[in-house]
C-alpha positions as CSV (number, residue, x, y, z in Angstrom):
1,M,-66.4,80.0,67.3
2,S,-63.4,80.2,69.5
3,L,-60.6,77.5,69.5
4,T,-61.5,76.3,73.0
5,E,-65.2,75.9,72.1
6,K,-64.2,73.9,68.9
7,K,-61.9,71.5,70.9
8,A,-64.6,71.0,73.6
9,R,-67.1,70.1,70.9
10,E,-64.7,67.5,69.3
11,L,-64.1,65.8,72.7
12,A,-67.8,65.7,73.3
13,E,-68.4,64.0,70.0
14,R,-65.7,61.3,70.8
15,G,-67.1,60.7,74.2
16,Y,-64.0,62.0,76.1
17,S,-64.0,64.7,78.8
18,E,-61.2,67.2,78.7
19,T,-59.5,65.5,81.6
20,E,-59.6,62.1,80.0
21,Y,-58.2,63.5,76.8
22,T,-55.3,65.1,78.6
23,E,-54.4,61.8,80.3
24,L,-54.4,60.0,77.0
25,E,-52.3,62.6,75.4
26,Q,-49.6,62.3,78.1
27,L,-49.7,58.5,77.9
28,Y,-49.1,58.6,74.1
29,A,-46.2,61.1,74.6
30,R,-44.5,58.8,77.1
31,S,-44.9,55.8,74.7
32,M,-43.4,57.7,71.9
33,G,-40.5,58.8,74.0
34,S,-39.5,55.2,74.9
35,I,-39.6,53.8,71.3
36,S,-37.2,54.8,68.6
37,A,-36.3,53.4,65.2
38,N,-33.3,51.0,64.5
39,E,-33.5,49.2,67.8
40,I,-34.7,45.9,69.1
41,V,-38.1,46.0,71.0
42,K,-40.3,43.5,72.6
43,G,-43.8,42.8,71.4
44,R,-46.8,40.5,71.7
45,I,-48.3,38.4,68.9
46,V,-51.9,39.4,68.5
47,R,-52.7,37.6,65.2
48,I,-51.1,35.0,62.9
49,G,-52.1,35.2,59.3
50,E,-51.1,33.3,56.2
51,A,-48.6,35.9,55.1
52,K,-48.0,38.2,58.1
53,V,-47.8,38.1,61.9
54,V,-49.3,41.1,63.7
55,V,-47.3,42.3,66.7
56,D,-48.2,44.8,69.3
57,I,-45.2,46.6,70.7
58,G,-47.2,49.0,72.9
59,F,-47.3,51.7,70.3
60,K,-50.4,53.7,69.0
61,S,-50.6,51.2,66.1
62,E,-49.6,47.6,65.6
63,G,-46.9,46.3,63.2
64,T,-46.6,43.3,60.9
65,V,-43.8,40.9,60.3
66,P,-43.7,38.5,57.2
67,V,-44.3,34.9,58.1
68,A,-41.1,34.0,56.1
69,E,-39.0,35.6,58.8
70,F,-40.2,33.0,61.4
71,P,-38.4,29.7,60.8
72,N,-40.3,28.3,63.8
73,I,-43.8,29.7,62.9
74,K,-45.5,26.4,63.9
75,D,-44.2,26.8,67.5
76,L,-45.7,30.3,67.9
77,K,-49.1,31.2,69.2
78,I,-51.1,34.4,69.9
79,G,-50.0,36.1,73.1
80,D,-46.3,34.9,72.8
81,E,-43.8,37.6,73.5
82,I,-41.1,38.0,70.9
83,E,-38.3,40.4,69.9
84,V,-38.5,42.4,66.7
85,F,-36.4,45.1,65.1
86,L,-38.1,48.5,64.6
87,E,-36.9,49.6,61.3
88,S,-39.2,52.5,61.0
89,I,-41.9,54.1,63.2
90,E,-44.1,54.9,60.3
91,N,-44.1,54.0,56.6
92,K,-46.0,55.7,53.8
93,D,-49.2,54.0,55.0
94,G,-48.6,55.1,58.6
95,E,-47.7,51.6,59.8
96,L,-44.8,50.4,62.0
97,V,-42.0,48.6,60.0
98,L,-40.9,45.5,62.0
99,S,-38.4,42.7,61.2
100,R,-37.9,39.4,63.1
101,K,-35.0,38.5,60.9
102,R,-33.2,41.7,61.5
103,A,-33.7,41.3,65.3
104,D,-32.1,37.8,65.2
105,F,-29.2,39.2,63.1
106,M,-28.6,42.1,65.5
107,R,-28.5,39.7,68.5
108,V,-25.9,37.5,66.6
109,W,-24.0,40.7,65.5
110,E,-23.8,41.8,69.2
111,R,-22.5,38.4,70.1
112,V,-19.9,38.4,67.3
113,V,-18.7,41.9,68.3
114,R,-18.3,40.8,71.9
115,A,-16.4,37.8,70.7
116,F,-14.2,40.0,68.6
117,D,-13.4,42.3,71.6
118,S,-12.8,39.4,74.0
119,G,-11.1,36.9,71.6
120,E,-13.8,34.3,72.3
121,V,-13.8,31.2,70.1
122,L,-17.0,30.7,68.1
123,R,-18.2,27.5,66.4
124,G,-19.3,27.8,62.8
125,K,-20.0,25.7,59.7
126,C,-18.3,26.0,56.3
127,V,-21.2,26.3,53.9
128,R,-19.9,27.2,50.4
129,R,-16.9,28.3,48.4
130,T,-16.3,31.8,47.3
131,K,-13.5,33.6,45.5
132,G,-10.5,33.4,47.7
133,G,-12.0,31.5,50.6
134,I,-15.1,30.0,52.2
135,V,-18.4,31.4,53.6
136,V,-18.9,30.3,57.2
137,D,-22.3,30.2,58.9
138,L,-21.6,31.8,62.2
139,M,-24.9,31.4,64.3
140,G,-26.8,32.4,61.2
141,L,-24.5,35.2,60.1
142,D,-22.4,34.8,57.0
143,A,-18.7,35.3,57.8
144,F,-15.7,35.1,55.4
145,L,-12.9,32.7,56.0
146,P,-9.9,33.6,53.7
147,G,-8.0,30.7,52.1
148,S,-4.9,31.8,53.8
149,Q,-6.6,31.6,57.2
150,I,-7.9,28.0,56.9
151,D,-4.8,26.2,58.1
152,V,-1.1,26.6,58.7
153,R,-0.4,24.5,55.7
154,P,-1.3,25.7,52.2
155,V,-4.8,24.5,51.3
156,R,-5.2,23.5,47.6
157,D,-8.7,22.0,47.8
158,F,-11.3,24.2,49.6
159,D,-14.1,21.8,48.8
160,Q,-12.8,19.3,51.4
161,F,-13.9,21.8,54.1
162,I,-17.5,22.4,52.9
163,G,-20.0,21.1,55.4
164,R,-17.4,20.8,58.2
165,E,-18.0,22.5,61.6
166,M,-14.9,24.2,62.9
167,D,-13.8,26.6,65.6
168,F,-13.0,30.2,64.6
169,R,-11.8,33.4,66.0
170,V,-13.2,36.7,64.7
171,V,-10.3,38.7,63.4
172,K,-12.1,41.6,61.7
173,V,-15.4,43.4,62.0
174,N,-16.6,46.0,59.6
175,H,-19.6,47.9,61.3
176,P,-20.7,50.0,58.3
177,S,-20.9,47.1,55.9
178,E,-21.6,44.5,58.7
179,N,-18.9,42.2,57.3
180,V,-17.1,39.6,59.5
181,V,-13.7,37.9,58.8
182,V,-12.8,34.8,60.8
183,S,-9.7,32.6,61.1
184,H,-9.1,29.0,61.9
185,K,-5.4,29.2,61.2
186,I,-4.8,31.4,64.3
187,L,-6.2,28.8,66.6
188,V,-4.1,26.1,65.0
189,E,-1.0,28.2,65.4
190,E,-1.8,28.8,69.0
191,E,-2.2,25.0,69.5
192,L,1.0,24.3,67.6
193,S,3.0,26.9,69.5
194,S,3.3,24.7,72.6
195,Q,4.1,21.7,70.3
196,R,6.7,23.8,68.5
197,K,8.4,24.6,71.7
198,A,8.3,21.0,72.8
199,I,9.7,19.8,69.4
200,L,12.5,22.3,69.4
201,G,13.4,21.6,72.9
202,S,13.6,17.8,72.3
203,L,15.4,17.8,69.0
204,E,18.6,15.7,68.7
205,K,20.8,14.8,65.8
206,G,19.8,11.3,64.5
207,Q,16.3,11.6,65.8
208,I,13.7,10.1,63.5
209,L,10.4,12.0,63.1
210,E,7.2,11.8,61.0
211,G,6.0,14.8,59.0
212,H,4.1,15.9,56.0
213,A,5.5,17.4,52.8
214,K,4.4,21.0,53.1
215,A,6.1,22.5,50.1
216,I,8.3,21.3,47.2
217,T,11.0,23.5,45.6
218,D,13.7,22.9,43.1
219,F,16.3,22.5,45.9
220,G,14.4,20.3,48.3
221,V,11.2,19.5,50.3
222,F,9.9,21.4,53.4
223,V,8.4,19.0,55.9
224,D,5.9,20.0,58.6
225,L,6.9,18.2,61.8
226,G,3.9,19.4,63.7
227,G,4.3,23.2,63.8
228,V,7.9,23.3,62.9
229,D,9.3,23.1,59.4
230,G,12.4,21.3,58.3
231,L,14.2,21.1,55.0
232,V,15.2,17.9,53.2
233,H,17.7,19.1,50.6
234,I,17.5,17.4,47.2
235,T,20.9,15.7,47.9
236,D,19.4,14.0,51.0
237,L,16.3,12.7,49.4
238,S,17.8,9.6,47.7
239,W,21.2,7.9,47.3
240,G,20.6,8.1,43.6
241,R,20.5,11.1,41.2
242,V,17.3,13.2,41.6
243,G,16.3,15.6,38.8
244,H,13.6,17.3,40.9
245,P,12.3,16.5,44.5
246,S,8.8,15.8,43.1
247,E,10.3,12.6,41.7
248,I,10.6,11.3,45.2
249,V,7.9,13.1,47.3
250,K,4.4,14.3,46.6
251,L,2.7,17.2,48.4
252,D,1.0,16.3,51.7
253,Q,2.7,12.9,51.6
254,T,3.5,11.5,55.0
255,V,7.3,10.9,55.3
256,N,9.8,9.7,57.8
257,V,12.9,11.9,58.2
258,V,16.0,11.9,60.3
259,V,17.4,15.1,62.0
260,L,20.8,15.9,60.4
261,D,21.4,19.3,62.0
262,F,19.4,22.2,63.6
263,D,19.9,25.8,64.7
264,Q,18.0,26.5,67.8
265,E,18.1,30.3,67.4
266,K,17.3,30.5,63.7
267,K,14.9,27.5,64.0
268,R,16.4,25.9,61.0
269,I,16.2,22.1,60.8
270,S,18.1,20.0,58.3
271,L,16.5,16.7,57.6
272,G,17.4,13.6,55.6
273,M,15.4,10.7,54.0
274,K,18.1,8.7,52.3
275,Q,19.9,8.3,55.6
276,L,17.0,6.0,56.7
277,M,17.9,3.6,53.9
278,P,21.0,1.3,53.8
279,H,23.9,2.8,51.9
280,P,23.8,1.1,48.5
281,W,27.6,0.5,48.5
282,E,27.4,-1.8,51.5
283,N,28.5,-5.3,50.5
284,I,28.6,-4.2,46.9
285,E,31.5,-6.5,46.1
286,N,29.2,-9.4,46.8
287,K,26.3,-8.0,44.8
288,Y,28.3,-6.9,41.8
289,P,31.5,-9.0,41.4
290,V,33.8,-8.3,38.5
291,G,32.4,-10.0,35.3
292,T,28.7,-9.6,36.3
293,K,26.4,-8.5,33.6
294,V,24.2,-5.6,34.7
295,Q,21.6,-3.3,33.2
296,G,21.3,0.4,33.9
297,K,20.1,3.8,32.7
298,V,22.4,6.4,31.1
299,V,22.3,9.4,33.4
300,S,25.2,11.5,32.2
301,L,27.4,11.9,29.1
302,T,30.9,13.4,29.2
303,D,33.6,13.7,26.5
304,Y,35.3,10.5,27.9
305,G,32.3,8.3,28.5
306,A,28.8,7.6,29.8
307,F,27.7,7.2,33.4
308,V,25.2,4.5,33.9
309,E,22.9,4.1,37.0
310,I,22.7,0.4,37.9
311,E,20.5,1.2,40.9
312,K,19.8,4.2,43.1
313,G,23.1,5.5,44.4
314,I,25.3,3.1,42.3
315,E,26.7,4.4,39.0
316,G,29.4,3.1,36.8
317,L,31.4,4.6,33.9
318,I,31.6,3.1,30.4
319,H,34.7,4.7,29.0
320,I,34.5,5.4,25.2
321,S,37.4,2.9,24.8
322,E,35.1,0.2,26.3
323,M,32.1,0.8,24.0
324,S,33.3,-0.9,20.8
325,W,36.1,-3.3,19.8
326,T,36.4,-1.8,16.3
327,Q,34.9,1.7,16.1
328,H,36.9,4.8,16.8
329,I,34.5,6.6,19.1
330,K,35.1,10.2,19.7
331,H,32.0,10.9,21.9
332,P,29.7,8.5,23.8
333,S,26.7,10.0,22.0
334,Q,27.7,8.1,18.9
335,V,26.7,4.9,20.8
336,V,24.3,5.8,23.6
337,S,21.8,8.5,24.6
338,M,20.5,10.1,27.8
339,G,17.9,7.9,29.5
340,Q,18.7,4.8,27.4
341,M,18.7,1.4,29.1
342,V,22.0,-0.4,28.3
343,D,23.6,-3.7,29.2
344,A,27.2,-3.8,30.5
345,I,29.8,-5.9,32.2
346,I,31.5,-5.0,35.5
347,L,35.2,-4.6,34.6
348,S,36.5,-3.3,38.0
349,L,35.2,-2.1,41.3
350,D,36.7,0.4,43.8
351,K,34.6,0.3,46.9
352,D,36.6,2.9,48.8
353,G,36.6,5.3,45.9
354,K,33.0,4.4,45.0
355,K,34.0,3.8,41.4
356,I,32.8,1.1,39.0
357,S,34.2,0.6,35.5
358,L,31.8,-0.9,33.0
359,G,32.2,-2.2,29.5
360,M,29.8,-2.7,26.6
361,K,32.1,-4.2,24.0
362,Q,32.8,-7.2,26.3
363,L,29.2,-8.4,25.7
364,E,30.4,-9.5,22.2
365,P,33.4,-11.5,21.1
366,D,36.6,-9.6,20.4
367,P,36.7,-9.5,16.5
368,W,40.5,-8.9,16.7
369,T,41.0,-12.5,17.8
370,T,39.6,-13.7,14.4
371,L,41.2,-11.0,12.2
372,M,44.3,-13.2,11.5
373,G,41.9,-15.7,9.9
374,K,40.0,-13.2,7.9
375,Y,43.1,-11.1,6.9
376,P,46.2,-13.3,6.7
377,I,49.5,-11.6,6.0
378,G,50.1,-11.2,2.3
379,S,46.4,-11.3,1.4
380,R,44.9,-8.7,-0.9
381,H,41.8,-6.6,-0.1
382,T,40.0,-3.6,-1.3
383,G,39.1,-0.9,1.3
384,T,37.8,2.6,1.6
385,V,40.0,5.6,2.3
386,R,38.7,7.1,5.5
387,N,41.4,9.5,6.6
388,L,44.6,11.1,5.3
389,T,47.5,12.2,7.6
390,N,51.0,13.5,6.9
391,F,52.3,10.0,7.5
392,G,49.9,7.8,5.6
393,V,46.4,6.7,4.7
394,F,43.8,5.0,7.0
395,V,41.8,2.4,5.0
396,E,38.6,0.7,6.3
397,L,38.7,-3.0,5.5
398,E,35.2,-3.5,7.0
399,E,33.0,-1.6,9.4
400,G,35.2,-0.7,12.4
401,V,38.4,-2.3,11.1
402,D,41.0,0.1,9.8
403,G,44.5,-0.4,8.6
404,L,47.3,2.1,7.9
405,V,49.2,2.5,4.6
406,H,52.4,4.3,5.4
407,I,53.3,7.1,3.0
408,S,56.4,5.1,2.0
409,D,54.2,2.1,1.0
410,L,52.1,4.1,-1.5
411,S,54.4,4.0,-4.5
412,W,57.6,2.2,-5.6
413,T,58.6,5.0,-7.9
414,K,57.2,8.4,-6.7
415,K,58.7,10.7,-4.1
416,I,55.4,11.4,-2.3
417,R,55.2,14.4,0.0
418,H,51.6,13.9,1.2
419,P,49.1,11.0,0.6
420,G,46.7,13.5,-1.0
421,E,48.9,13.5,-4.1
422,V,47.8,9.9,-4.7
423,V,44.4,9.3,-3.1
424,K,41.5,11.2,-1.5
425,K,38.8,10.3,1.1
426,G,36.2,7.9,-0.1
427,D,38.4,6.3,-2.8
428,K,38.6,2.6,-3.1
429,L,42.1,1.4,-2.6
430,E,43.6,-2.0,-3.2
431,V,46.0,-3.0,-0.4
432,L,48.1,-5.9,0.9
433,I,48.2,-7.1,4.5
434,L,51.7,-6.5,5.8
435,S,51.3,-7.2,9.5
436,I,48.7,-7.4,12.3
437,D,49.4,-6.5,15.9
438,V,46.4,-7.9,17.9
439,D,47.6,-6.4,21.3
440,Q,48.0,-2.9,19.9
441,R,45.1,-3.4,17.5
442,R,47.1,-2.2,14.5
443,I,47.0,-3.4,10.9
444,S,49.8,-2.4,8.6
445,L,48.9,-2.2,4.9
446,G,50.7,-1.7,1.7
447,H,49.5,-0.4,-1.6
448,K,52.7,-0.5,-3.7
449,Q,53.1,-4.1,-2.7
450,I,50.2,-5.0,-4.9
451,Q,52.7,-4.6,-7.8
452,E,56.1,-6.3,-8.0
453,N,59.1,-4.3,-7.1
454,P,60.2,-2.6,-10.3
455,W,63.7,-1.8,-9.0
456,D,65.1,-5.1,-10.2
457,A,64.3,-4.0,-13.7
458,F,65.5,-0.4,-13.1
459,E,68.9,-1.8,-12.1
460,S,69.6,-2.7,-15.8
461,S,67.7,0.2,-17.3
462,Y,69.5,2.9,-15.2
463,K,72.9,1.6,-14.6
464,M,75.7,4.2,-14.1
465,G,76.6,6.1,-17.2
466,T,73.3,5.6,-19.0
467,D,71.9,8.6,-20.8
468,V,68.2,9.3,-20.3
469,E,65.7,12.1,-20.8
470,G,63.8,13.3,-17.8
471,K,61.0,15.7,-17.2
472,V,61.2,18.2,-14.3
473,V,58.3,17.4,-11.9
474,R,59.4,19.3,-8.7
475,I,62.0,21.9,-7.8
476,I,63.5,21.7,-4.3
477,E,66.2,23.6,-2.6
478,K,68.9,21.0,-3.3
479,G,68.0,20.5,-6.9
480,V,65.2,19.1,-9.1
481,I,63.2,15.9,-9.2
482,V,62.7,14.5,-12.7
483,E,60.4,11.8,-13.9
484,L,62.3,9.2,-16.0
485,P,61.0,6.6,-18.5
486,L,59.3,3.7,-16.8
487,G,57.6,6.2,-14.4
488,V,60.4,6.3,-11.8
489,D,61.7,9.6,-10.2
490,G,65.3,10.6,-10.2
491,F,67.2,13.4,-8.5
492,V,69.5,16.0,-10.1
493,P,71.6,17.8,-7.5
494,L,72.1,21.6,-7.8
495,S,75.8,21.0,-8.5
496,Q,74.9,18.7,-11.5
497,L,72.8,21.3,-13.2
498,S,75.5,24.0,-13.9
499,Q,79.2,24.4,-13.9
500,T,78.8,27.7,-12.2
501,P,76.5,28.6,-9.3
502,V,72.8,29.0,-10.2
503,K,71.5,32.3,-8.9
504,N,67.8,31.5,-9.0
505,L,66.9,27.8,-9.5
506,T,63.2,28.5,-10.1
507,E,63.9,31.0,-12.8
508,S,66.4,28.7,-14.6
509,F,64.3,25.5,-14.5
510,K,60.5,25.1,-14.7
511,V,58.2,22.1,-14.0
512,G,57.7,20.4,-17.3
513,D,61.2,21.1,-18.7
514,S,62.9,18.2,-20.5
515,L,66.5,17.5,-19.6
516,W,69.0,15.1,-21.0
517,L,70.9,13.5,-18.1
518,K,73.4,10.9,-17.3
519,V,73.0,8.3,-14.4
520,I,75.8,8.9,-11.9
521,E,74.4,6.8,-9.0
522,F,71.9,3.9,-8.7
523,D,71.0,2.6,-5.2
524,K,68.6,-0.3,-5.4
525,E,68.2,-0.7,-1.6
526,S,67.6,3.0,-1.0
527,K,65.6,3.3,-4.2
528,K,67.6,6.2,-5.4
529,I,68.7,7.4,-8.8
530,V,71.0,10.4,-9.0
531,L,71.5,12.1,-12.4
532,S,73.7,14.8,-13.8
533,A,73.3,17.3,-16.7
534,M,76.9,18.3,-16.5
535,E,78.1,14.7,-17.0
536,Y,75.7,14.4,-20.0
537,L,77.2,17.6,-21.6
538,R,80.8,16.6,-20.9
539,G,82.6,16.3,-24.2
540,K,79.6,17.4,-26.2
541,E,79.8,20.1,-29.0
542,Q,79.9,23.6,-27.7
543,T,76.7,24.5,-29.6
544,L,74.8,21.9,-27.5
545,V,76.3,23.3,-24.3
546,D,75.4,26.9,-25.4
547,E,71.8,25.8,-26.1
548,Y,71.6,24.3,-22.6
549,V,73.0,27.5,-21.1
550,S,70.8,29.9,-23.0
551,G,67.7,27.8,-22.5
552,H,68.1,27.9,-18.7
553,R,69.6,31.4,-18.3
554,L,72.9,30.0,-16.9
555,S,76.4,31.5,-16.9
556,P,78.5,30.5,-20.0
557,M,80.2,27.0,-19.6
558,T,82.8,25.1,-21.6
559,M,82.4,21.4,-21.2
560,K,84.6,20.1,-24.1
561,D,87.9,20.0,-22.3
562,M,86.5,18.4,-19.2
563,V,87.6,14.8,-18.7
564,S,85.0,12.3,-17.7
565,T,86.1,10.1,-14.8
566,G,82.8,8.2,-14.4
567,T,82.7,9.3,-10.8
568,P,80.0,11.7,-9.6
569,P,80.9,14.9,-7.8
570,S,81.5,14.5,-4.1
571,D,78.2,16.3,-3.1
572,A,75.9,14.3,-5.5
573,G,75.1,11.6,-3.0
574,Q,74.9,14.0,-0.1
575,A,72.5,16.2,-2.0
576,D,70.1,13.3,-2.5
577,A,70.1,12.4,1.2
578,T,66.6,13.8,1.6
579,P,65.1,14.2,-1.9
580,N,61.5,14.1,-0.5
581,N,62.0,17.4,1.2
């Protein structure tokens, strides 16, 4: 059977003539040519089922759309014309693949793209937070609003915008991924642009404005004046000391500021807050007259004292000399610490120099006014050695009350070169009150005065011409110091140790050597005893002289023929002029 015969037979079985079949074939070809995948087409609802809606789009077969894609399914009826998106002309079952949801999306997408191209403002609703920003419902399409594009001011809490409807401008469209980025900040900036020009054009020094704390740094606070930022430097926040601006202002706080200066070209505005408050030094002499008791916080410590803040912008200095009547304070940290609240008395006030002198010790009675009663002159006391100096010993009689024992008042009999030869720090020392100077706050003490002056007894024991044995205790350039019986020191001049010059005194005489000597001078007032080995040897046997010479490695001497006159050599007294040296 030929192909033509076979085709004619099939047409006859279907009830079509060859002419009718040709017309149908042409009609199908035209319908296929006008419909293509991935585009929006119009169709008519032919049936509404429980799960699907059947739609005729004028194709050889009908398509279905899930009921879930029709939010208004109750408002639809058979015969209604709707738009659907043709995703595929034929699936594996040979059916059209349609989507109502995709059609709606594409209509919104087209609108968004047009708005992006034209700059049109669209209305949207912030629906939920996401990493780095907020998801915005833009006519059913999810758009991304970055945190940096919400407002001109930094936003720290995104949740406050959830559920809020706002205007947006589309700033980015990604066609392949169908992502949209929007901005609200750009609209705010445009709105503020005119305000900014108006503000900058009307700025004047001294003008008072209202703003919001936009940012806080270590050096100050940036204030948003309505599109224009100004800086309140940390020194212009308060009349008082400010450790950090956050102590005065909080983020987003509404503040009143005054314009201090501005640069029109650089758009820099210097603002102040403390200038809106009265200067704390106004009428200060009435508020804090001399003698007033005040309380304040220690805000600074220096080597010479502590600065105390009485109120914001008003500080006074407590010098270390005004901290205690009795203690010798070397640093204020011995008495006060940073941040401590202290009481003080206004001692003096210099309004022009903005200086206040404060005192702490004045809160208590001056103990020096009662010292005369506690420590009368001539009374005996026991104190503690607190310090040694070249000139004497400081002895603490009670806490904060020290007196000085001069080196000359340590001993009646010893030639003391340094107090350390007699006492050491921490020793208990018995003393006698010699004098008290309340104005200079000085107490003179004596240690040797505890005992009676032995020089009255020495006058008879060491009268001129008396022979005594002494022990060398110190060798000095001008001679030797010897300790005599009764514990008193005497001086032997160099000229009274040898008839001939002594080449090396320290080789001839040693500490601890015993010498027989004769007293050649006794001065009770100067407490001086001068002795002579030569006068003692005068007229003695030569063997005694030779023993003395050999024992001290001296040049040979002959003393037998020397006549004793009872008068000391002319240099004896001069040699003892400074025996302590």
